N, C-alpha and C positions, 0 to 999 in steps of 0.2 A: 868367451857367450855372452850373451843379454841376456838375463833371465828377465821377466818381465814381471814384477812384482808389483802386483792389483791391489791394490789395498781396499776396503771395503768402506764407505761413510757412512753410519749409520745419523740416521738427522735427530736432531736431541731434541726439537719441539715440540716430538708430537711426546717424547715420551716423561720430557717436565712439568707437559698438559698432564699428560695422564697421571704423575703423581703428587703432583696439587690437588687434581680433582676426587684421587682419589682419598688425600690427605684432608677436606674438607664431609669428603664422601662420611670419614669415620668422626668428624670432630662438627656434632652438630650447631652443640655453644658456638666455635668460633667460626661458623656458614653464616647464624644469623649476627650475627657479632659486624661477618664483613656486609651482610644485606643492609643493614639497618643504618650500618657507620654514616651512609650519604645522605637520609632523611634526616640520624639526628641530629649529623652536625647542623642543615640547613637552618633546619628548627632551631637548633639551639643560637642560629646567626641571627636568623630576621624573629624571631617569634619570643627566643628569652634573655635577646640583649635587649628587644626593643623597650619589653614591660622593665627591664634595670632601668633604663634610661629613663624611661619613663617617671619611674617611683623616685629619682634620681632628680628630674625637672620637677618634681609639686614641691623642691625642698627652695629650690630660688625664689626671686621675686621677680614684679616690674621696676623699672625706673618712671619715679609719676613722672619724670618733664619730658622725657624721648619716647615714653611707651615698648621700647628695648629691655629686653630679657636680662638680666644679672645674676651671674652666679654670687651669690649672697644666699649664705643657709641660713633659714628659719622656717618654724613650723608654722607661721601663719596663717599658710592657706588652709593645714591639716585642723587647724582647732579652727578657723573657720565652719568649719562644715559640720562641725556639731554645734556648734554657736551660734551662728547667721538659722532666721530660722525659712529662708527663703531655700538654705539649703535642704532640711530637715523636712519642709515640708516638699518639694518636691523628689526626698526618696524617699520618703512612703508612700507618696502616690506612684512611686514609677514602681517599688515593689509589687504593692496595689496591684497596677495594672498589671504586673509580670503573674501575680499567682494566678488574677478572674483568667488569664485569654489560657492559664493552664490550663486551668481545671474546665474549662467550659472544650478546649479541643483532647481533653482526654477523654470529658464524657458524651460527645458526639463524635470519638472516637474509636472507641474500645467497639457501641455493637454495627458500625461499619467495617470495622476490620471481624467482626465476628464475620459476618454474613459472607466475607472476601472470600473464607480462610473457608469456615465448615460448613457453606449454605450453598452460595453461588457453585451453580455447575463452573468444566473450564473456560467454553463459552463466558459467559456471565462474567465471571471471574478476569477475565484478559481485560474483558468490555471496561469490568470496573476499575480494575489495576490506571489503564488506558486516563480514565475521566480523574483520577487521584494523581496521575504524573500531570497531566495536558493543565492545570492550573501554572504546575512549573512552568514552562515552555514561555507565557508573558511575562511583560514586562515588569519590573517589582511598581513601578510610575504610570503604568497602563491599570492594575489591578487597583492600586490609589485613587488615582482620582477617577475609576470603574465608581467604587463605593463612596467618593464626593458627589457623583450624581444622585446615588442611590441613596443617600441616605438626607438630601435638598429636601427642602420644605416640599418645595416641587418634584418629588423625586417620588418613584415606582412606591415605594416604599411607603411614604406617606399615601402613595394612592388607597394605598392594598390594606393600612390600617385605620385610613377616617372614616368607612362605613361604621365599625368599632366604637367612633370615641377616641380613637391611640393616635397621639404620636408622634414622630419618626423623633429618633434619638437627636438629629440634629447632631450638628459641628461640633461634637462634647468627648469629652473622657467618655462614655459609654460608644460615643458612636467611635471612638479611637480601638476603643478593645473588642470589638466586634468586626469592625477591622482587620485587626491584630489577629483573629481569633482565625480568620480566612486565611488570614496570609499565610501562618503556620501552618496549618492544620494538615497538609501532605504530610508536612514533617513528621506528622505524631501518628498517623496513618499510618505510614512505611513500617514504624519498628514494629509496634500491634499486631501486623500484620504475617511482618516475619517470627513472631512470637509463635504467637496463634496456629500457625502452621506446624511447629513442633508437638506442638496436643492432639498423639493419638487420638482416633475418633473411639476406635476400641475403649478408649478409657473412658472417656462421656460413660457409652456404654454399660459401662460396667458397676461407675456409678450410679447411673440412673439403675438399674438391676436389682443393686445390692439397698437401692428403698432413698435416697439422697433426692433429695427434691433440686429444683432449677436453684435454688438462692444454696445451698450447700454444696454444690458443685461448680459451682461456678468461685463460690468460698474456700474451698477449703482443697480444691480439684484442677482451677485452672490460673489464679488467681495465684497460688506460690512460681506455677511455672509462667507464668507474663509478664514477672514480677520488674525481671531486668528489661523488659522492652515497655512498659511504658515509665520505666526511670526513664529511659533514655531517651522516651518522647517527650518528656515534662522537664528535662532538658537543654532540645532542642526549642522548646516553644518556651523558655523560663527564660533562655539565653540569651535568644532570639532580640527578646522583647526588652528582655533590662537592657541594653543596644543599638534600640530603634528610637528616633527622630525623626524618619523622613515623615511618617504617617501619623502622625499626632500633628505636625506641621498644615498638614492636607486636608484631616476630620477632625482634629484638638480642638480644632478653635483656638481660641488664650492661654489651655494647657500647656502648662509647660513638663520636660522626663528628663532626667538625667543628661539624656542623647541632646535636648534643645540647650540644656545646661552651656556643656564643654564644647558644640558647634559653636553658640553662641561665642566664650573667650575665647577661643583659636579665631574665630572670624571675623564678629564686632569688634571687643573688647581689645583684643588682640594682647589678652591674658594664657597666655603659656602655660604660666604655672602649674594659675587657678586651673583651666583648664584640665592636665596632669592630673592636679589632688581629685576631681572627679571623678575622673575615668579610675580612682582609684574603688571607689566604693562599689558598683557592678561588680569589679574585677576578684576581690573580697567577698563582696555576696557569693558571687557563682566556689570561691576556692570554699566559704564553707558549706554551700551546700551542699558540697561533692564529696567535700571529706566526711559529714552524715552520712551520706547515701553511704560512703567506701563502710563508715565503721557497723555497718548494719548486712555488707556480706554478700549484698544486689550485684554488685557488680564486677565479682567474679564470676559468676555465669551469661556473662551479655560471651 
């Protein structure tokens, strides 16, 4: 007599997935590492490796006869950065413009962000948020050439200033700083707005009830809370200005920034090692700035 022995087959895929899910749930650090593995690998491959290659290229040289890059190790390009008056002048000019643009944007962004977060109603706040984001939808070149038209001697700015006996800045360093300030202003307003949203309204009322005036409230209550946001916005404005070269070509006249020298050495002069050496200047400045900010502890609250 034959017996039908039916053996139940238990699927293992669901059990395995459940075990993995349970393990990841219980080990948060492992879950975080797996989540960050792919982006960190991509960052290391594309960004860190590119920076290291850039650093290596800066110590190479260019053949004077063929114009080809040769793997001949020397520090001539690095020494030129500190001894050639052109490079030192352009470096100080670039840092000065970047600082000016950052200060201008911070001064303009703070009251705008404060009004959006603490004064405006919901409908007006949404309208202002759209107005801040709207310029980001336009092309970079369109905005730059629009400011070229505004700053020209026959532009609308000259028409407004002429009755007061004032001339337009024209195509100059000042014109480039104004244009760059306009370009990066939304990137500064948004972190400020996010930071001011964290300030409770009753905290401001409590400060006023305790006898603090407006200046004291801003200095002792608001400023410590929004300091990380101010730093974040300043990083955007400062770093983006350091690497810019298109706006200066359009509205800067004959002035040059580090980006222009890098572009010239890559394209016209075909001197990739010198371009790599010049690119190390803004990278070094940003690393120094971020290092100084980190020591203050302001980045811990971002």
